[in-house]
C-alpha positions in Angstrom: 16.0 -26.7 23.8 15.4 -30.1 25.4 12.5 -32.2 26.6 13.0 -30.8 30.1 12.3 -27.2 28.9 9.7 -28.1 26.3 6.7 -27.3 28.5 8.0 -23.8 29.4 9.8 -22.8 26.2 7.1 -24.0 23.8 3.8 -24.9 25.3 3.5 -22.1 27.9 5.3 -19.6 25.8 2.9 -20.2 22.9 0.1 -18.9 25.0 1.8 -15.5 24.8 3.0 -15.5 21.2 3.5 -18.1 18.4 6.5 -20.4 18.8 8.1 -22.0 15.6 9.9 -25.2 16.4 12.6 -26.5 14.1 13.2 -30.3 14.4 16.6 -30.8 13.0 19.9 -32.9 13.3 23.5 -32.1 12.8 23.9 -34.6 10.0 20.9 -33.2 8.0 22.0 -31.2 5.0 18.6 -29.7 4.2 18.4 -28.6 7.8 21.5 -26.5 7.4 20.0 -24.9 4.3 16.8 -24.1 6.1 18.3 -22.7 9.4 19.4 -19.3 8.0 16.0 -18.6 6.5 14.3 -19.5 9.8 16.7 -17.4 11.8 16.3 -14.4 9.4 12.5 -14.6 9.6 12.6 -14.9 13.4 14.8 -11.8 13.5 12.4 -9.8 11.4 9.6 -10.9 13.7 11.5 -10.4 17.0 9.1 -9.9 19.8 6.2 -11.3 17.7 7.3 -14.9 17.1 9.8 -17.1 19.0 12.1 -19.7 17.3 13.0 -22.9 19.1 15.3 -25.7 17.8 15.0 -29.4 18.8 17.8 -31.8 18.0 15.9 -35.0 17.1 18.8 -37.2 18.0 19.0 -35.8 21.6 15.2 -35.5 22.0 13.8 -38.7 20.5 10.8 -38.7 22.9 9.6 -35.3 21.5 10.2 -36.5 17.9 8.1 -39.5 18.5 5.4 -37.5 20.3 4.9 -35.3 17.2 5.3 -38.0 14.6 8.5 -36.6 13.1 9.5 -39.0 10.2 11.6 -36.6 8.1 13.6 -33.5 8.8 13.8 -30.7 8.7 10.3 -30.6 10.1 8.9 -27.3 11.3 5.8 -26.9 13.6 4.3 -23.7 14.8 2.5 -23.7 18.2 -0.2 -21.3 19.3 -2.1 -21.6 22.6 -0.3 -24.9 23.3 -1.3 -26.6 20.0 0.2 -27.1 16.6 -1.2 -24.3 14.4 0.8 -24.8 11.2 3.6 -26.9 9.9 5.8 -27.9 7.0 8.5 -30.4 6.1 11.6 -29.9 4.0 13.8 -26.9 3.2 11.6 -24.1 1.9 13.1 -21.0 0.2 13.4 -17.9 2.3 10.3 -16.2 0.7 8.1 -19.2 1.6 9.5 -19.3 5.2 8.6 -15.6 5.6 5.1 -16.3 4.4 4.9 -19.1 6.9 5.9 -16.7 9.7 3.7 -13.9 8.6 0.7 -16.3 8.5 1.1 -16.9 12.2 0.4 -13.3 13.0 -3.1 -11.9 13.4 -4.4 -9.9 10.4 -3.5 -6.3 10.4 -6.3 -4.2 11.9 -8.2 -2.1 9.3 -8.2 0.6 11.9 -4.5 1.2 11.5 -4.8 1.7 7.8 -7.8 3.9 8.3 -5.9 6.0 10.7 -3.1 6.3 8.2 -5.6 7.4 5.5 -6.8 10.2 7.9 -3.3 11.4 8.4 -2.6 11.4 4.7 -5.8 13.4 4.1 -4.5 16.0 6.5 -1.1 16.0 4.9 0.7 14.4 7.9 2.7 12.2 5.6 5.7 11.5 7.9 3.4 10.5 10.7 1.4 8.2 8.4 4.7 6.5 7.2 5.8 6.0 10.8 2.4 4.4 11.6 2.7 2.1 8.6 6.3 1.1 9.1 5.5 -1.8 11.3 3.3 -3.4 8.6 5.9 -4.5 6.0 4.0 -7.6 4.9 0.7 -5.8 4.3 0.4 -4.7 0.6 -2.2 -2.1 1.3 -0.1 -0.6 4.1 3.0 -0.6 1.9 1.1 1.2 -0.8 -0.2 3.8 1.6 3.3 4.4 2.8 4.5 4.8 -0.8 1.6 7.3 -1.3 2.9 9.3 1.7 6.5 9.2 0.3 5.3 10.4 -3.1 3.5 13.3 -1.5 6.6 14.2 0.4 8.5 14.2 -2.9 6.0 16.7 -4.2 4.6 14.5 -6.9 1.4 15.9 -8.3 -0.9 12.9 -7.7 -3.5 14.5 -5.5 -6.3 13.7 -7.9 -5.4 10.0 -7.9 -5.4 9.9 -4.1 -8.8 11.6 -4.0 -10.2 9.1 -6.5 -8.8 6.2 -4.5 -10.3 7.5 -1.2 -13.6 8.0 -3.0 -13.6 4.4 -4.3 -13.2 5.6 -7.9 -10.6 2.9 -8.5 -10.6 3.1 -12.3 -9.8 6.8 -12.3 -7.1 6.4 -9.6 -5.5 3.5 -11.5 -5.6 5.3 -14.9 -3.8 8.3 -13.3 -1.2 6.1 -11.6 -0.6 4.3 -14.9 0.2 7.6 -16.5 2.4 8.6 -13.6 4.3 5.3 -13.8 5.0 5.9 -17.5 6.1 9.5 -16.9 8.3 8.8 -13.9 11.8 10.3 -14.0 13.6 7.6 -12.0 13.3 4.0 -10.9 12.5 5.0 -7.3 9.5 7.0 -8.3 8.3 4.3 -10.6 8.6 1.8 -7.7 6.6 4.0 -5.4 3.8 4.4 -7.9 3.8 0.6 -8.5 3.4 0.0 -4.8 0.5 2.3 -4.6 -1.1 0.5 -7.5 -0.5 -2.9 -5.9 -2.3 -1.6 -2.8 -5.4 -0.8 -4.9 -5.1 -4.2 -6.6 -5.1 -5.8 -3.1 -8.1 -3.7 -2.0 -10.1 -4.7 -5.1 -9.2 -8.4 -4.8 -7.3 -10.7 -7.3 -10.4 -11.6 -9.2 -11.6 -8.1 -9.9 -11.6 -7.1 -13.6 -10.0 -3.7 -12.9 -7.2 -5.4 -11.0 -6.6 -7.9 -13.7 -6.7 -5.2 -16.4 -4.3 -2.8 -14.7 -1.9 -5.6 -13.6 -1.6 -6.5 -17.3 -1.0 -2.8 -18.2 1.5 -2.4 -15.5 3.4 -5.6 -16.4 3.6 -4.4 -20.0 4.8 -1.0 -19.0 7.6 -2.5 -16.9 9.2 -4.1 -19.9 
């Protein structure tokens, strides 16, 4: 994009959805390292976040306006203003975190609706509802719970305890299920469900710390 299209492609567009702007140059090695990660993240968030690229050599006015002193420099715009930024070539996982951080928090109502579906045994519908929330650990755990139920795993008591807020009971039963799992896929599904409970409890909760340690030990 160019200075001529900046107002339309970035400022006005950012009033509809976040726009991530990559200030780069052809001669910049770190820029070439960062570009695939930016494009991959933008692809995963297609329709939610736009990606625009600004060649600093061809658009020196824009570079000066935003104080670009080193590249790659990435700035995210929301409602016409810079909302977040970073400089340098971040690894793909950090780039994904940057993109995810631009989106509004997942509505608790979506997860609550999924819980209601799970309670009724509508596991496939619950998984479909949660499929659009790949960056939410609780949603991923609930989806794993649905898949475990579809596989016929006997974990109903654990799910009942989880829904009742009896987290210690739920985690104890899931630890046992993890240890007894027949295959890696089943173990991973149980792990995701446990991570969802850890997230719900919060990182500083004693139960979360205890069961993270137990789970880590069981994995090796």
